[in-house]
N, C-alpha and C positions, 0 to 999 in steps of 0.2 A: 583474857584467855582466848586465843585465836588458833584456828587450824593452820596447817602448813600448805603453802602454795608455791608455784615455780619461783625460784630466786631466793627463797627463804631457807635457812639451814635446817636440816632435819635433826630432831632430837633422838638420841638412842639411850633413853633412860631406863628401858626395860630389860636390858641385856643381862642384868644380874639375876633375873628370874629364869633365864633360859640356859640350857646346857650348850655345848659347842656344836651340836648337830643342827644343820640348817633346817628350816621348815620344809615340808615336802614340796618338791618342785623347785627348790632354790638352787641357784648356781649350777653345779655339775648335774644336778638331778632334773634339769629342765626338760630333758628328753624322756623322762620316765613318767609312768602313770602314778600320780601321787597316792592313789588308793591302795596300790599294791605295796607301798612302803610300810603300811601299818604292820603287816605280818613280819617285817624284818626288824621292827623295833622291839626291844626287850620289854618295855613297859607300856601298857595301854590301860584305858579305863572304859567302862561301858556308859554310853550316853543313849538316851531314848527320845523318840518323837512319836507322833501318832501312827507311824508305820512299823514301830518296833525298836529293837536295840541295835546299836552299832558300836564297833570298837573305834576308839579315838586315841591318838597318841597322848600319853599321860601328861606331857608338858605343854600341850596346846589348849588354849582357852575356848576354842570353838566347840560346837556340839554336833548332834546327829545330822541335822540338815546340811550343815557345812560339809561334813564328811561324805554324805551321799552325793553332794554336788561335785566334790573332788573326783569321785568315781564316774559319775554319769556325764560330766561335762569336762572331761580331760581333753579339751580341743585347743590346739595351738599353744602359744606361750604368752599371749597378751593377758595381763591381769587387770582387774578393776583398779582404776587410778586411786591412789591413797587419798587424793583430795576429796573424792566422793565418799570414801569411808569416813574421813574426818568430818565432812559436812553431815553425813548421816548421824554420826555421834552427837553433833550439836543439835540435830533434830530431836534425838532421844533425851538429851539434857533439857532442852526447852520444853519438851512434852511433859517430862517429869515435873517440872516447876508449874506448868499450867495445870496439870492434873491434880497436883497437890493444892494449888490455890482454889480449884473448883471442888475440892472435897472428894475427888475420885481416888486419890492415892494417899496412903498414910505417910506421915513425915519420915518414919524410919526407912521405908523403902525408897521414898523420893530422894533422900539424902545419899543412900547407897548408889542409886542410879546416877545421880548427878556426879558423884565422885568418879565412878567408873567411866562414865561417858566423857568426862573432862579428860581423863587420862588417855582414852582412845583418841579424842580430838587433838590432843597434843602430841600424838605420834608415839606414845609409849608402848603400844601393842601392835605396831605395824606388821610384825612377823606373823601375826595370827589372822591375816586376811589374804589367803592364797587363791581365791577363786578367779576363774577365767572370765573373760568377756563373753564368750559364746555359751551363754546359759539361757535361762528363761528370759524372754524379751521384756518382762516387767522389772527385772532386777531383784526378784523375790529372794533368790539364794543369797545375794549380797546383803539384803536387808536382814535376813535371818542370821547371817554370819555376824553382823554387828550386834543384833539382839543377843545371840548366844555368848559372844565374848563379854559383853557388858554384864549379862546375868551371871556368868561364871566368875567374873571378877567380883561381883557383889557377894557371891557365895564365899569366896576367899576372904573378903574383907569382914564378913560376918562370922568367920571361923567355921564354915561349912565346907564339905568336900565339893570339888568341881563335879558338875553333872547332877547335883542334887536339886537344882531349880528352887532352892530355898536359901534365903527368904524371898528371892526375886525370880520370877518366871519370865523367860524370854518373850513369850507372847502376851501373857496376861498383864504384865507390869511394864516391861521395857517397850513393848509395842502398843501400849494402851492409847486409845483414842485416835489411832491412825492405822493405815495399812501400807503395804508396799506401794500401792497405786497412787497414793498422794505423797508419801514420805520420800520415795526414790526420786520422782521428778523434782521435788523441792530441793533435794540434795544435789541433783544435777545442775539446777539453775544456780544454787549457791556456789558450787565448785567453779562453774564457768565464770560467774560474775566476779568472784574474789580472785580467781586466777587472772582474769583480764586486768582487774584493778591493781593487784599487788605484784603481778609477775610480768605480764606482757606490756602493759602501758608504760611502766617505768623503763623497761628495756628499750622500747621504741623511742622514748624521749632521750635516752642516753645516746642512741645512734643518731637521732635527729640533731642533737646538740653538737655532736662531733662533726657531722656534715656541714652544719651551719657555721661552725668555727672555721672550717676550711674555706667556705664560701667567702667569709669576711676577710680572711687572711689573703686570699688570692684574687681579690676584687680588681687589682690593677694589672693582672697578667692577661694580656690580649692574646687570643689564639684564634685559629680558624675553626669555625663550626662545621658540622657535617650533617648532611641529610642523604638518605639512601646510600650511606657509606661513601658518599662523594663529597668533595670540597664544597663548602657553602660560605656564607658571609661571616665576618669576624664576630666574636663574642669574647667574654672573659672566662677564664677558668672558674672564677668565683660565681659568675652567672650560671655556669653549667652545674656547679655543685649546689647552688641555691635551689635549683629545680629539684634535686634529690631531697634536700631538707624539707622543701614544701610538700613533696609527696608523702613523707612520713608524718608531717603535721596534719595533713588531711586524713591519713590512715588512722591517726589517733582520734580525730574527730569522729570518724565512722565507728571506731571501737567504742568510744564513749556513748555514742548514740544508741547502742544496743543494750546498755546497762539497765535502763528503766524496764525494758521487757523482761530481762532476766531477774529483775528484782521482785516480780510478782509470782509468788509461790503457790503451789497447788495444795499445800497443807490444809487439812480440814475437809477435804473432799471424800476421805475414806475410800471406799471401793470403787464407786462410779461417779462421784461428784455430788451426791445428795447430802453427804455428811452423816450417813448412818453410823451409829455407835460413837459419835463424837458429842460431848456435852455442849450446851450453848456457851458461846464465848471462848471455846477451846482454841479455835484457829487464831483468833485475834491475839489471845494471850501468848500462845506458843510462838507465833511469828514475831511478836514484839520482843520476846526473849531472844530470838535468833538475831534480830536487828541489833539488840543491845550487845550480845556476845560478839558479833562480828564488826560492829561499828559501821554497818552498811544499811541503807534504807530499804530493807526488805519489807514487803507488805503482802497481805492475802490477795491472791488473784481475784479480780472482780467477777469472773465466771469460771467456776471450778471445773465445769464440764469441758470447756475449751482447754484449760490448763492441763487436764489429765488425758484428754483424747487426742491432743495434738501438741507439738512442741515447736511451734513456728518461731518463737523467740530464739530458740537455740539454733534453728536453721539460719535465721538472720544473722546471729552472732557468728556462726561458722562462715557465712558469706563475707562478713567484714574481715574476718581473719584471713580468708582466702585472698581478698583484695590486697591486704598487707603483703601476703606471700608473693603476689604478682608484682607489687612495687619493689620488693626486695630483690626479686629475680632480675628485674630491669636494672636496678642500681648496681648490683654486683656484676651483672654482665657488662655494663658500661665501664665500670672501674677496671675489669679484666681487660677489656678492649683498649682502653686508654693506656694501660700499663703494658701492653703487648710489646715484645721485642726481646732483648734490648737493641738489636741491630736491624732486624727485619720487620719490625712492627711499628705501631704508632709511638710508643714509649714517651708519651707526653707527661705521664706521671710515673714516679718510681715507687713500686710497692715494697713494703717491708720484707726482708728476707728472713722468714721465720724458721725454715728448715731446708735441707737439701731437696731439690726438686726431682732428681733423677737418680736411679740406681746405676745408670751406665754413662750418663753425660755429666762429667765433672763441671761444677760451677753453675749448673742450671738452677734457676729459681722460678718456681711456678706460682700462679695466683691461687693458692690452695684455699685461702679463706673465701674467696669469691666462689670457688667451686663447691665448697661445703654449703654456702648459703643457697646457691641455685638448686642443688640437690634437695635440700630440706624444703625449699619453697615448692618444688614440684611435688614432693611427697604430701605437703599440706594441701595442695590443690586436689590431690586424690582423696585426702581425708574429707574435704568438703563435698566432693561428689558422693561419697558414701553417706554423709550426713543428710544431704538433700534427698537421696533415694530413701533413706531410713525415715526421714520426716514424713515422707509421703505414705508411710506404712501404717499410719494410724487406722485402726479398725474399730468402728463404733466408739465405745467409751474408753479405749486405751490404745496407746502406741506400743507396738511390740518389738521395737528396736532400741529401746532405751540404753542398754549397756553399750551397744555399738556407737550410738550417737555421742554419748558423753566421752567414751574412750577416744574417739577421733578428735573431738573438740579439745580435750585436755592434752592430747599428744601435740596438736598444732600449737596450742598456747605455750607448752613447754619448749618445743623445738624452736619456734620463732623467737621466743624470749632469749634462749641461749644464742641463737644466731645473731640477734641484734647486739647483744653484749660482746660476743666474740669478734664480730665484724668491726665494731667500733674500736675495741681494745687492740686487736691484733692486725688490723688493716688500716682503717680510715685514720686513726690517730697518727699513724706513722707515715702517711702518704707525703711525698715531696714532689714539687713540680720540676720537670726537666726543662728549664728555661731555654736552653740552647736548641733543643728539639722543637719546642713550641715556636720560637722565633724563626727557625728555619722554614717550617711549614707555612707560617704566616707570610713570610717574605716571598715565598715561591707560589703562593696561591693565585690562581687565575680569577677566582670569584670576587676578588677585590674590585674587579671591573664593574660590579653591580653599582658602585657609587657613581660611575660615569653615566649610567642610563638616563637619569633625569636631565642631564645637560646635553648629551649627544644622541640620545635615543637608543632603544633596545637593539636595533639592527647593527648600528655602528659599534656599540659596545660588544656585541657578539663577535663582530669581525676582529676587534682588538684581541679578544680572548683566543679565538681560533688562530690568529696570526702568531700570537706569542707561543701558543702550544705547538704549532707545526714547525715554527722556526727555532724553537728552543731558546727563546729570548725572554727577558723580563717583561712584565706587563707594561711598565712605563716605557720601555724601549719600543714596544710594539705600538703603543698609542701615539708616541711622537713620530715614529716612522710612517704611520698611516696619515699623520697630520690632522687628527681629529681634535687634539688639544695641544696646548703648549706646556712647557715644563712647570710653569707657575700654576697653571690651572690643574694639572694632574696632582701636584703636591697638595694643593688646597682641597681638592675633591676626594682624593684617595687617602684618607686618614683612618687607619684601622681602629684606633681608640674611639674616634668620633663615630665610626660606623657601628661600633659595639654599644654606643650610647646615643642613639639618634634623638632621644628626647631628654637629654641631660638637663635642659632648662626646667623641665617639669618634675625632675626627680627631687626628692627631699634632700 
């Protein structure tokens, strides 16, 4: 039983329990205050918390604290990522098992919590987690949202009315042996680690493989290289694309390098890191359950004060994701430039024509996939800037920007995973070389003169290039006209393929 992460299909198994009305703030209601919707609904029930009673829509499984949050934090449209909700549900499931094993929780309640938490982790109650990102910096409202939904589902399973807090109480039983301050950062790290492992890394590999396939396919196509957007010495189109594939291989290495840090969970620290109200052995048992449930080597953080007061591992992960975004921006930008044209640009590669490019210019095809990637990459760079600033917001024993940090990290994971898959499928896989254009540029390039420098010297080689350029003649003609080499010497020295493979004897 595993939670859902980018790239995995979402289950919609709970629809039968809901009517056709969207949850508050869904779809067309995104611009409304969800709290005001309660008065418009025909059926409500009364839920209570330590501050009193509140009306909650009858068909929703959340409780009083969630409803209060909908009213008090109706800011923006960004919601808590469901990956965090699913991870929190796994924390509750693992905690129930640990508490039962330690004699803290009776078998009947533990079984109910396990079943309800499993359903939440599998996405069956996704409609019941409507809270915004801009809430308390600890994520308490989202933690209570999860506690309330699980507790109410337990009531339903036990044949009790929603809101009865019987036989399972959201605080006393679902939240037993942990607090928001250790459970929420644990869920953050779980969501980020599993999102990288199951969503982003496979997507990066898919794009890397596509680029590597083009590199291998185009290994024999010699073209002119460019530096400073000016002609440079020859290379192959395959070599050019091998660089892109290597960039993504290195990006994957960087992403994998942050997984150990994300694998060290704060669970067991309770409120400030001391472990108050947690029984001996709880953290070890609960985290072992989480590792088994996710098939990921999660462990208890060696220092819970650091794990709760700062989230440097998440900042580092965000930096690795940002570096991938930078690489994708460069790769997509280069593909766009190489495909520019078709008559007035480089047009060395032919991009797939996925859709009409202009509403006014018939026949125009634009590099739309490249543009989507570069826009997404820039957005993810912005996400990282917010994560870095938020990471610096740790105050004494707690960081107060948790929801913002994990929202931006999960957004970047999802966006870049989609970018890699779409860019591979709808652009790179369909790229074709424009051999005529490539050969024309290569033939006319003045920078082939670089091969003459070792024989005739830099100054004479420069004269050849300038002579050819000012007279509008071929490089060979200029070299012969100046008398610096004969025809046999020129043909032997100026070999574009050999120039692209100067160390061919050393290559495997």
